[in-house]
C-alpha positions, 0 to 999 in steps of 0.5 A: 809801498810798491818800492818796498815790496819790490825791494823785498822780492828783489832780495828774496828771489836769489835765495829761493834755490838755496832755501829749497836745497836746505829744505831737501837737506833737512828732509833727507836727514830727518829722524829715521833716515840714514845719516851716515853719509850726510849729517843733519843740519842740527849736527852741522849747526852744533859742530859750528858752535862747538868750533866757535867756542873753542876758537878753531873756526875763527883760526881756520877762517882767518888763515884761509882768508889771509892766504887768499888775500895775499894770493889775490893781491900778488896775482892781481898786481902782476896781472894789472901791471903786465896788462897795462904794459902790453896794452900800450907797448907794441913790442912788449905786446908781441913779446909777452902776450903769446907766452902768457896766453900759452901759460893760461892753458896750463891747469893750476892743478897740473903745475902743483908738483913743480911749484912744490919742487920750487917753493917747498910745501910752506905758506909760500906755495899756497899763496903762489898757487892762488896768485897764479890762478888769479893773474889770468882773469885780471890780466886778460880782462884788463888787456881787453879793456885797454885794447877796446878804448877808442883811440880817437878819444885819446887823440882828442884829449891830446889835441885839447892839451891834456897831459898823459897823466890826465889822459890816463886818469880821465879817458883810459882808466874809466874806459878800461875799468869795467873790464878790469872789474869783471876780471876782479870778479872772476878772479875772486871765484878762482881764488877760493877754488885754488885755495881749496886745492892749496890747503890740501898740501902739508898744512895744519891750518885753514878751512881746507885743512879742516875738511881734509882732516875731517875726511880722514876721521869721517867727520861728515859734519866738519866736511859739510861745514867747510863746504858751507863756509866756502860757499859763504865766503865766495858769496861775500866776495862776489857781493863785495865785487858788485858793491865795488862795481857800483861805487866805481862805475856810477854811470851804469844803470842798475 
């Protein structure tokens, strides 16, 4: 009974602030109030069901999710690859790390114009924008995780006759994994932020397009719905990252 009560409290506490915000939203848009700039929850819910019925919501969600996923995979792959290369090769470390750190200080939004000139305004530029932003959290945290591994453990593994592959799988990867997962978690948040920006560029589908077209027509219910969708997607991504961490790092106490 005590454990069950504790689980209920543990689940409920994180939702206190969102519930309070929803309550304030409802009270500020109740009948008799000025709803010009902020639609009521009822109108947003009505718009949600309307878009579900005509299929637009699923179309926008699927397009945005695919774009975000492609950017995450591309940026994550490049980030992990370069982090392992620079982490274990002194020459590559000296050659690449400084340049990567300099690139990290460039705001992605400032590079939009160059990306558009290079790659046009099609799907590629949207994926590349997300990949560019996702790359840095994964690279930096993976690089830090590799550099923080105790070299004595690797030397001990070599003394006991472990192959390079076993040293990598049994010592290096477990040691760097917590930092890698931190990078993944940070990159998931960055992914959605950059997706919003990328979907403002000459597109005809996606949640960002939905918000942009609604802004031009002053459809506040669709704008608020887009904001809520991004918040839900961000929370689901973070929950997935937390679940992944629990599965892969079982020795950590929760």
